[in-house]
Wavefront OBJ file of the C-alpha trace (Angstrom):
o trace
v 123.600 -68.173 98.506
v 121.795 -66.140 101.143
v 122.972 -63.954 103.946
v 122.793 -66.534 106.710
v 125.800 -68.360 105.339
v 128.051 -65.681 103.810
v 131.655 -65.841 105.068
v 134.536 -68.303 105.031
v 133.770 -71.722 106.460
v 134.629 -72.181 110.121
v 134.807 -75.344 112.212
v 131.408 -76.622 113.379
v 130.643 -75.360 116.847
v 130.632 -77.834 119.667
v 127.263 -78.484 121.264
v 126.616 -76.723 124.518
v 126.653 -78.934 127.563
v 123.367 -80.742 127.815
v 122.084 -79.780 124.369
v 120.838 -82.265 121.809
v 122.691 -82.835 118.565
v 119.707 -81.658 116.566
v 117.667 -78.568 115.873
v 117.223 -77.114 119.317
v 114.176 -75.033 120.025
v 114.717 -72.817 123.058
v 112.234 -70.622 124.842
v 114.389 -68.061 126.552
v 113.556 -66.647 129.968
v 113.242 -62.915 130.289
v 115.859 -61.160 132.461
v 113.373 -58.394 133.303
v 113.267 -54.710 132.358
v 111.656 -52.558 129.673
v 110.616 -53.798 126.266
v 108.442 -53.330 123.215
v 105.205 -54.718 121.830
v 103.038 -55.302 124.887
v 104.857 -52.609 126.802
v 106.035 -53.454 130.266
v 104.768 -57.062 130.223
v 107.454 -59.559 131.234
v 106.919 -62.842 129.368
v 108.348 -65.928 131.040
v 108.856 -69.006 128.850
v 107.171 -71.253 131.394
v 104.045 -69.121 131.299
v 103.916 -68.372 127.579
v 104.656 -71.263 125.210
v 105.589 -70.053 121.747
v 107.316 -66.903 122.994
v 111.009 -65.909 122.891
v 111.799 -68.529 120.251
v 115.372 -69.351 119.226
v 116.072 -72.170 116.771
v 119.515 -73.778 116.714
v 120.408 -74.359 113.038
v 123.921 -75.752 113.502
v 125.669 -72.665 112.089
v 123.975 -70.489 114.713
v 120.506 -69.697 116.043
v 117.608 -67.921 114.393
v 115.897 -65.612 116.870
v 112.379 -64.931 115.666
v 111.873 -61.357 116.784
v 108.086 -61.485 116.394
v 108.010 -63.924 119.339
v 109.866 -61.548 121.698
v 107.759 -58.984 123.564
v 110.740 -56.953 124.797
v 113.943 -55.918 123.102
v 115.814 -56.495 126.341
v 114.897 -60.174 126.113
v 116.117 -60.294 122.510
v 119.437 -58.684 123.482
v 119.810 -61.164 126.320
v 119.349 -63.989 123.806
v 121.880 -62.509 121.370
v 124.442 -62.292 124.177
v 124.168 -66.079 124.588
v 125.641 -66.658 121.125
v 128.057 -69.624 121.135
v 131.682 -69.382 119.918
v 132.171 -69.725 116.147
v 128.428 -69.276 115.619
v 126.398 -66.636 113.824
v 123.070 -65.909 115.463
v 120.518 -63.879 113.510
v 117.664 -61.843 114.944
v 115.217 -62.022 112.040
v 112.030 -60.041 111.294
v 113.164 -56.918 113.176
v 110.646 -54.176 112.392
v 112.272 -51.279 114.275
v 116.044 -51.844 114.039
v 116.841 -48.253 115.064
v 115.184 -48.855 118.424
v 116.990 -52.155 118.992
v 120.397 -50.797 117.911
v 120.083 -47.821 120.255
v 119.995 -50.179 123.232
v 123.359 -51.879 122.501
v 125.257 -50.075 119.703
v 128.619 -51.539 120.767
v 127.358 -55.122 120.705
v 125.050 -55.461 117.711
v 124.748 -54.129 114.152
v 122.185 -53.896 111.385
v 122.960 -56.544 108.808
v 123.380 -55.084 105.277
v 120.741 -57.371 103.825
v 117.260 -57.088 102.337
v 114.237 -59.170 103.277
v 112.189 -60.515 100.377
v 108.762 -62.158 100.555
v 106.968 -64.555 98.214
v 103.176 -64.417 98.494
v 102.103 -68.040 98.087
v 98.470 -67.138 97.440
v 99.481 -65.723 94.054
v 102.554 -67.885 93.364
v 102.273 -69.975 90.189
v 103.830 -73.422 90.477
v 105.876 -75.014 87.709
v 108.575 -73.194 85.825
v 111.956 -74.378 84.689
v 113.487 -77.413 86.399
v 117.116 -78.449 85.913
v 117.803 -81.426 83.642
v 119.865 -84.293 84.978
v 119.094 -83.309 88.588
v 116.704 -84.780 91.150
v 115.420 -82.490 93.908
v 114.188 -84.354 96.986
v 114.039 -84.280 100.786
v 117.104 -84.949 102.921
v 117.154 -88.699 103.495
v 120.462 -89.951 104.892
v 123.739 -89.169 106.606
v 125.363 -89.239 103.164
v 123.002 -86.420 102.150
v 124.085 -84.478 105.250
v 127.740 -84.895 104.288
v 126.845 -83.741 100.787
v 125.156 -80.594 102.146
v 128.253 -79.759 104.153
v 130.403 -80.260 101.059
v 128.208 -77.769 99.189
v 128.421 -75.309 102.092
v 132.214 -75.643 102.146
v 132.499 -75.113 98.390
v 130.502 -71.870 98.757
v 132.548 -70.597 101.715
v 129.660 -71.131 104.116
v 129.662 -72.217 107.747
v 129.279 -75.979 107.959
v 126.950 -77.899 110.212
v 127.557 -80.990 112.292
v 126.587 -84.025 110.220
v 124.928 -85.704 113.189
v 122.962 -82.488 113.620
v 121.198 -83.249 110.332
v 120.777 -86.915 111.147
v 119.275 -86.238 114.557
v 116.594 -83.941 113.194
v 115.887 -85.295 109.728
v 112.150 -85.484 110.406
v 111.759 -82.185 112.272
v 108.275 -80.833 111.667
v 109.261 -77.132 111.538
v 112.451 -77.598 109.504
v 112.686 -78.994 105.973
v 115.832 -79.690 103.942
v 115.765 -80.223 100.209
v 118.804 -81.407 98.246
v 119.613 -81.402 94.539
v 121.350 -84.595 93.428
v 123.267 -85.051 90.179
v 121.600 -87.987 88.410
v 124.851 -89.075 86.742
v 127.222 -88.964 89.721
v 124.898 -89.198 92.722
v 126.638 -86.143 94.199
v 124.684 -83.565 96.212
v 125.149 -80.329 94.266
v 122.622 -78.001 95.910
v 120.534 -77.502 99.009
v 117.938 -75.243 100.612
v 116.481 -75.101 104.123
v 112.942 -74.051 104.973
v 111.427 -73.205 108.366
v 107.681 -73.406 108.932
v 106.851 -70.637 111.408
v 103.363 -71.981 111.984
v 104.683 -75.333 113.160
v 107.562 -73.734 115.073
v 105.663 -71.202 117.157
v 102.027 -71.242 115.972
v 102.595 -68.150 113.837
v 99.252 -66.338 113.406
v 100.461 -65.011 110.027
v 101.098 -68.596 108.791
v 104.554 -67.630 107.483
v 107.723 -69.548 106.621
v 111.294 -68.622 105.735
v 113.979 -69.837 103.354
v 117.601 -70.192 104.509
v 120.927 -71.471 103.249
v 120.216 -71.720 99.525
v 123.494 -72.981 98.037
v 124.584 -74.552 94.756
v 127.974 -76.194 94.292
v 130.095 -73.883 92.091
v 131.191 -76.880 89.996
v 127.647 -78.014 89.187
v 127.281 -78.313 85.399
v 123.502 -78.025 85.133
v 121.877 -74.580 85.025
v 118.750 -73.698 86.999
v 119.510 -75.645 90.186
v 118.957 -72.674 92.511
v 115.655 -71.819 90.868
v 114.546 -75.450 91.084
v 115.308 -75.604 94.814
v 113.447 -72.366 95.568
v 110.415 -73.480 93.543
v 110.373 -76.885 95.241
v 110.376 -75.288 98.692
v 107.715 -72.739 97.694
v 105.426 -75.452 96.332
v 106.018 -77.580 99.431
v 104.803 -74.721 101.642
v 102.012 -73.770 99.257
v 100.639 -77.314 99.637
v 100.810 -76.919 103.442
v 98.647 -73.792 103.296
v 101.469 -71.424 104.266
v 100.758 -67.775 103.394
v 104.257 -66.554 102.473
v 107.970 -67.368 102.429
v 110.532 -64.774 103.572
v 114.289 -64.739 103.036
v 117.253 -62.502 103.790
v 119.868 -61.736 101.122
v 122.880 -59.416 101.066
v 122.060 -56.122 99.389
v 124.831 -56.520 96.781
v 124.130 -60.149 95.833
v 122.698 -59.129 92.466
v 122.584 -62.641 91.048
v 120.484 -63.990 93.924
v 118.241 -60.921 94.014
v 117.661 -61.294 90.276
v 116.530 -64.899 90.819
v 114.175 -63.975 93.659
v 112.626 -61.086 91.738
v 112.154 -63.375 88.744
v 110.151 -65.705 90.994
v 107.974 -62.781 92.211
v 109.595 -62.166 95.610
v 109.209 -58.530 96.707
v 111.018 -56.385 99.249
v 109.426 -55.992 102.671
v 110.475 -53.599 105.504
v 111.864 -56.240 107.848
v 115.489 -56.453 108.926
v 118.149 -58.701 110.466
v 120.374 -57.809 113.419
v 123.513 -59.682 114.481
v 126.217 -59.527 117.116
v 129.544 -57.915 116.425
v 131.813 -60.954 116.311
v 134.804 -62.131 114.273
v 132.642 -63.959 111.736
v 130.589 -60.844 110.998
v 133.467 -58.373 111.223
v 133.566 -57.390 107.560
v 129.938 -56.215 107.750
v 130.419 -53.695 110.561
v 134.142 -52.868 110.850
v 136.129 -50.449 108.760
v 137.156 -52.526 105.725
v 140.774 -53.176 104.806
v 141.624 -50.744 102.022
v 141.873 -52.648 98.743
v 140.165 -55.774 100.116
v 137.363 -55.782 97.547
v 139.896 -55.835 94.691
v 141.723 -58.924 95.963
v 141.143 -62.248 94.206
v 139.570 -65.196 96.105
v 142.983 -66.771 96.830
v 144.244 -63.657 98.622
v 140.918 -62.948 100.342
v 140.801 -66.390 101.937
v 144.125 -65.760 103.687
v 143.296 -62.156 104.593
v 139.986 -63.261 106.153
v 141.765 -65.884 108.238
v 144.402 -63.376 109.372
v 141.768 -60.820 110.395
v 139.885 -63.509 112.306
v 143.038 -64.049 114.364
v 143.592 -60.357 115.080
v 146.478 -60.033 112.613
v 146.814 -56.604 110.972
v 146.513 -56.587 107.167
v 147.806 -54.050 104.656
v 146.961 -54.617 100.994
v 150.026 -53.508 99.037
v 148.890 -54.343 95.487
v 145.355 -55.675 95.200
v 145.499 -56.425 91.480
v 148.543 -58.649 91.948
v 147.221 -60.272 95.154
v 149.936 -58.750 97.379
v 149.337 -57.993 101.065
v 151.383 -57.570 104.224
v 150.540 -59.326 107.523
v 151.715 -57.728 110.777
v 151.457 -59.282 114.221
v 153.529 -58.275 117.223
v 157.036 -57.609 115.960
v 156.707 -59.853 112.896
v 155.875 -58.643 109.376
v 155.472 -60.976 106.400
v 154.746 -59.964 102.831
v 152.627 -62.355 100.769
v 151.345 -62.805 97.287
v 148.416 -65.117 97.898
v 150.035 -68.279 99.345
v 153.566 -67.194 98.386
v 155.339 -65.488 101.294
v 158.714 -64.232 102.469
v 159.269 -67.717 103.920
v 159.721 -69.170 100.422
v 163.273 -68.532 99.223
v 164.159 -67.220 95.789
v 166.097 -70.446 95.186
v 163.004 -72.575 95.877
v 160.988 -70.316 93.585
v 163.531 -70.674 90.773
v 163.422 -74.471 91.114
v 159.617 -74.490 90.779
v 159.709 -71.939 87.969
v 161.575 -74.276 85.585
v 159.732 -77.559 85.108
v 162.843 -79.348 83.856
v 164.757 -78.335 87.002
v 161.805 -79.287 89.226
v 161.720 -82.721 87.624
v 165.440 -83.265 88.326
v 165.021 -82.350 92.008
v 162.050 -84.710 92.291
v 163.987 -87.521 90.605
v 166.924 -86.988 92.986
v 164.493 -87.286 95.912
v 163.439 -90.713 94.612
v 160.120 -89.767 93.037
v 158.762 -91.426 89.916
v 159.081 -88.967 87.010
v 157.968 -89.204 83.358
v 160.418 -89.457 80.473
v 161.132 -86.001 79.089
v 162.590 -84.487 75.918
v 163.279 -80.903 74.896
v 161.251 -79.595 71.959
v 164.575 -78.311 70.583
v 165.566 -81.903 69.786
v 165.676 -82.981 66.146
v 162.481 -84.014 64.347
v 163.874 -87.536 64.192
v 164.331 -87.665 67.967
v 160.877 -86.211 68.567
v 159.296 -88.736 66.198
v 161.107 -91.596 67.951
v 160.008 -90.232 71.366
v 156.400 -90.070 70.155
v 156.534 -93.600 68.725
v 157.994 -94.942 71.976
v 155.308 -93.436 74.223
v 152.301 -93.244 71.895
v 150.930 -90.067 73.470
v 152.741 -86.991 74.755
v 152.164 -83.933 76.903
v 153.575 -80.679 75.516
v 154.111 -77.839 77.969
v 156.117 -74.639 78.401
v 159.173 -75.033 80.623
v 158.016 -71.901 82.425
v 154.438 -70.809 82.987
v 151.429 -71.303 85.214
v 147.654 -71.721 85.261
v 147.705 -74.321 82.487
v 148.603 -71.884 79.716
v 150.133 -73.480 76.632
v 149.715 -77.093 77.797
v 148.478 -79.773 75.363
v 147.663 -83.294 76.549
v 147.392 -86.571 74.600
v 149.321 -85.546 71.493
v 149.559 -88.588 69.194
v 150.743 -87.352 65.759
v 153.675 -85.323 64.442
v 151.388 -82.666 62.955
v 149.607 -82.216 66.283
v 152.974 -82.240 68.062
v 154.365 -79.403 65.951
v 151.175 -77.368 66.449
v 151.290 -77.940 70.221
v 154.942 -76.848 70.344
v 154.087 -73.627 68.516
v 151.275 -72.954 70.987
v 153.510 -73.646 73.998
v 156.212 -71.307 72.637
v 153.755 -68.428 72.916
v 154.134 -68.860 76.685
v 157.822 -69.832 76.966
v 160.745 -70.087 74.553
v 161.692 -73.449 76.071
v 159.159 -76.245 75.570
v 159.179 -79.755 77.038
v 157.749 -83.045 75.764
v 156.759 -85.673 78.293
v 155.421 -89.204 78.157
v 151.673 -89.050 78.734
v 150.524 -90.936 81.820
v 146.835 -91.841 81.496
v 144.894 -91.061 84.628
v 143.771 -88.197 86.846
v 145.518 -85.005 87.879
v 146.135 -85.005 91.651
v 147.138 -81.852 93.558
v 148.610 -82.267 97.054
v 148.988 -79.120 99.157
v 151.929 -79.397 101.534
v 152.373 -76.752 104.256
v 155.266 -76.940 106.723
v 156.170 -80.282 105.086
v 152.846 -81.871 106.077
v 149.903 -82.705 103.834
v 146.955 -80.352 104.363
v 144.772 -81.138 101.353
v 144.573 -83.474 98.367
v 142.242 -83.062 95.420
v 141.678 -84.577 92.013
v 141.431 -82.009 89.239
v 139.266 -82.959 86.295
v 139.110 -81.352 82.849
v 136.123 -79.180 81.865
v 133.042 -80.945 80.544
v 129.723 -79.783 79.134
v 126.347 -81.527 78.923
v 124.110 -81.348 75.861
v 120.509 -80.143 75.910
v 119.546 -81.175 72.356
v 119.305 -77.530 71.239
v 122.564 -75.697 71.877
v 125.860 -75.853 70.010
v 129.004 -76.914 71.851
v 130.253 -73.335 71.509
v 127.178 -72.045 73.359
v 127.416 -74.782 75.996
v 131.061 -73.859 76.610
v 130.145 -70.178 76.916
v 127.375 -70.975 79.414
v 129.579 -73.284 81.473
v 132.424 -70.764 81.352
v 130.162 -68.017 82.703
v 129.044 -70.264 85.559
v 132.634 -71.222 86.392
v 133.730 -67.569 86.314
v 130.845 -66.527 88.572
v 131.587 -69.330 91.034
v 135.321 -68.562 91.268
v 135.390 -64.785 91.190
v 136.518 -64.798 87.568
v 139.412 -67.209 88.179
v 138.102 -70.121 86.075
v 137.032 -69.881 82.430
v 137.099 -72.332 79.521
v 139.165 -70.924 76.630
v 137.989 -71.582 73.081
v 141.366 -72.072 71.422
v 143.365 -74.553 69.389
v 143.563 -77.012 72.295
v 139.779 -76.965 72.709
v 139.228 -77.481 68.984
v 141.775 -80.326 68.912
v 140.068 -82.065 71.838
v 136.687 -81.826 70.091
v 138.113 -83.013 66.751
v 139.420 -86.186 68.435
v 135.776 -86.933 69.323
v 134.565 -86.148 65.760
v 132.974 -82.942 67.027
v 133.398 -79.221 66.444
v 132.185 -76.019 68.080
v 128.987 -75.910 66.040
v 127.907 -79.494 66.810
v 124.617 -79.729 68.704
v 124.948 -82.294 71.477
v 122.113 -84.696 72.217
v 120.324 -84.021 75.482
v 122.136 -85.642 78.389
v 125.350 -86.384 76.443
v 128.409 -85.149 78.334
v 131.801 -84.540 76.736
v 135.266 -83.309 77.698
v 136.142 -80.057 75.929
v 139.785 -79.770 77.051
v 142.128 -82.450 78.335
v 144.143 -80.266 80.722
v 142.539 -80.213 84.168
v 143.807 -76.836 85.350
v 141.235 -74.847 87.336
v 142.011 -71.613 85.476
v 141.047 -73.198 82.150
v 137.685 -74.458 83.409
v 138.689 -77.614 85.270
v 136.946 -78.746 88.441
v 138.446 -79.907 91.727
v 137.265 -82.739 94.008
v 138.581 -83.303 97.538
v 140.216 -86.704 98.228
v 142.190 -85.830 101.371
v 140.546 -88.595 103.393
v 141.305 -91.334 100.844
v 144.647 -90.406 99.259
v 147.249 -93.209 99.486
v 149.939 -92.647 102.153
v 152.717 -93.362 99.611
v 151.526 -90.392 97.564
v 151.531 -88.214 100.681
v 155.049 -89.352 101.500
v 156.271 -88.633 97.951
v 154.762 -85.124 98.000
v 156.376 -84.292 101.340
v 159.746 -85.623 100.103
v 159.478 -83.399 97.035
v 158.753 -80.353 99.215
v 161.775 -81.117 101.412
v 164.021 -81.627 98.375
v 163.056 -78.191 97.060
v 163.095 -76.765 100.622
v 159.793 -74.993 100.101
v 157.414 -74.559 103.077
v 154.203 -74.073 101.056
v 153.756 -75.893 97.763
v 151.278 -77.650 95.530
v 152.709 -80.943 94.260
v 151.067 -82.324 91.114
v 150.970 -86.037 90.294
v 149.232 -88.036 87.596
v 147.535 -91.048 89.178
v 145.245 -93.834 88.048
v 143.440 -93.661 91.372
v 144.331 -91.387 94.324
v 143.712 -94.338 96.646
v 146.490 -96.339 94.916
v 150.250 -95.856 95.194
v 150.974 -95.647 91.444
v 151.900 -92.142 90.213
v 154.259 -89.957 88.213
v 155.451 -86.531 89.315
v 154.362 -83.633 87.094
v 155.378 -80.330 88.699
v 155.512 -78.195 91.842
v 153.566 -74.938 92.223
v 155.135 -72.405 94.579
v 151.844 -70.448 94.874
v 149.036 -73.022 95.220
v 145.477 -71.705 95.294
v 144.392 -72.460 98.857
v 140.793 -71.392 98.192
v 140.353 -74.403 95.903
v 140.596 -76.911 98.742
v 137.846 -76.120 101.217
v 136.723 -77.694 103.514
v 140.354 -78.550 104.275
v 141.990 -75.959 106.612
v 144.511 -74.624 104.109
v 144.283 -70.946 105.108
v 144.400 -71.815 108.809
v 147.576 -73.878 108.405
v 149.163 -71.215 106.205
v 148.584 -68.425 108.737
v 149.761 -70.674 111.584
v 152.981 -71.314 109.632
v 153.563 -67.558 109.340
v 152.461 -66.727 112.909
v 152.692 -69.844 115.122
v 151.323 -67.985 118.143
v 148.095 -67.022 116.400
v 146.491 -70.405 117.057
v 146.657 -69.924 120.823
v 145.374 -66.363 120.509
v 142.429 -67.528 118.405
v 141.543 -70.206 120.935
v 141.593 -67.626 123.743
v 139.501 -65.039 121.898
l 1 2 3 4 5 6 7 8 9 10 11 12 13 14 15 16 17 18 19 20 21 22 23 24 25 26 27 28 29 30 31 32 33 34 35 36 37 38 39 40 41 42 43 44 45 46 47 48 49 50 51 52 53 54 55 56 57 58 59 60 61 62 63 64 65 66 67 68 69 70 71 72 73 74 75 76 77 78 79 80 81 82 83 84 85 86 87 88 89 90 91 92 93 94 95 96 97 98 99 100 101 102 103 104 105 106 107 108 109 110 111 112 113 114 115 116 117 118 119 120 121 122 123 124 125 126 127 128 129 130 131 132 133 134 135 136 137 138 139 140 141 142 143 144 145 146 147 148 149 150 151 152 153 154 155 156 157 158 159 160 161 162 163 164 165 166 167 168 169 170 171 172 173 174 175 176 177 178 179 180 181 182 183 184 185 186 187 188 189 190 191 192 193 194 195 196 197 198 199 200 201 202 203 204 205 206 207 208 209 210 211 212 213 214 215 216 217 218 219 220 221 222 223 224 225 226 227 228 229 230 231 232 233 234 235 236 237 238 239 240 241 242 243 244 245 246 247 248 249 250 251 252 253 254 255 256 257 258 259 260 261 262 263 264 265 266 267 268 269 270 271 272 273 274 275 276 277 278 279 280 281 282 283 284 285 286 287 288 289 290 291 292 293 294 295 296 297 298 299 300 301 302 303 304 305 306 307 308 309 310 311 312 313 314 315 316 317 318 319 320 321 322 323 324 325 326 327 328 329 330 331 332 333 334 335 336 337 338 339 340 341 342 343 344 345 346 347 348 349 350 351 352 353 354 355 356 357 358 359 360 361 362 363 364 365 366 367 368 369 370 371 372 373 374 375 376 377 378 379 380 381 382 383 384 385 386 387 388 389 390 391 392 393 394 395 396 397 398 399 400 401 402 403 404 405 406 407 408 409 410 411 412 413 414 415 416 417 418 419 420 421 422 423 424 425 426 427 428 429 430 431 432 433 434 435 436 437 438 439 440 441 442 443 444 445 446 447 448 449 450 451 452 453 454 455 456 457 458 459 460 461 462 463 464 465 466 467 468 469 470 471 472 473 474 475 476 477 478 479 480 481 482 483 484 485 486 487 488 489 490 491 492 493 494 495 496 497 498 499 500 501 502 503 504 505 506 507 508 509 510 511 512 513 514 515 516 517 518 519 520 521 522 523 524 525 526 527 528 529 530 531 532 533 534 535 536 537 538 539 540 541 542 543 544 545 546 547 548 549 550 551 552 553 554 555 556 557 558 559 560 561 562 563 564 565 566 567 568 569 570 571 572 573 574 575 576 577 578 579 580 581 582 583 584 585 586 587 588 589 590 591 592 593 594 595 596 597 598 599 600 601
């Protein structure tokens, strides 16, 4: 991911009156005054085509500094930044001179500029298996790009913006498509400076490189960069530049591997709410917060709400606005009562409350029952789920238990998490999480168990380790695939073990539980979830009297009404559900007046 898109996703900006819903090339008129370059010469757009170039990219405008003859003109352009946009003045050679003219309005972005010399670049290299990299071709591709942006916490772009400018000569989009699912899992944008403003240096730039954090195949980012480089090499372009945050070591490592080198060019941006963390005094302890806490803190800061981190390691922070103070632990706040928490804490109690509210619940038996009763329960249902009565993040859960030996082993594993263990009838289907805030649905997502894909060379153990590292990197360390008894049992059911070498292209499930913290993936279905499921989730939240909750169902299809209730999570991970506005709705629940303040700011 590069610097142009860092930050939590914000709503797409509305087009300015009279502007096209496409890449918008503007030649900005000079307001007059001193400048740089050809000193004292006022360049008017009408008289000098190819000067004062600003390119609307949907998330903001790129201001190509080399086309501005006066810094005053560049500042004038930066001041025209639209709400909820991030404009970037790129290729600034003398940032100290520019900053001195408006130190209260602009700042030097903490990023490096890297350049790839295409005259010496060697094409080829590693390409990801099971992935097709191609040009943007449809509105579905545009929606897929936005989904990737959202998953990476990047500013999204209007979908019709892509559609309206799919064949733009200066701008090129490439997408990476999963061959098995058809899903867009990566994207990169290139801008041809020669075609945009007749650049005498014959340069180009790379923007918005992003790979979906749940993509299984390695090497997607490298494949996208190489494809763009070779595309421009074939056009006769001299070099490709990019801007990347100074501390993005993973991205910098990729670029250096591909022979990019640092060049003394810089980026300047306006001081706005989106960029605040790059120029304002940081909240003490912010960097130590996990992604679930950071998402909420970022949203609060964007609304002018004061934040105090009280225990970063535990995800605790205090929000203060006006005369109101609310203490939170991620999405758990003072608004959730201790009674509601105790109901969610005990899965047997939660089930009884859900049943009383009229929800469909699975048959359940305590693991303390006699062996005879457990055997009869297993024979009746065929397959069981074994889980601790108390616990979170999927620890100690075993799914699809079908024999007494496996049942006893699963009970022993669950008792390492909680003394009380529950057996439930296993409902075949998918794990659906519904996030309910203020008793209204905000997000719905299917959670799928972790899978790995064979390459014909690596053992399953190595594939799990590689996938686990990618999941950890994509989630700030929150998602990893454990190699434990449950993993081994799942493999054994497929006549596999950790040392088996999978054939290239063969994909297998390595754990049956779909919890994100144990390597599962999450897929948004908010737009298609059946209204009966929404109604059931909201009824469960009202029965528990909990204002923020994640309700878990097992479903055969989220678009159908059939389900069974599984549990309620009093501290749902809101960061797992972008692009849905989970953090926005959470902060508005805590501070109802903040919405109006945000709109006025």
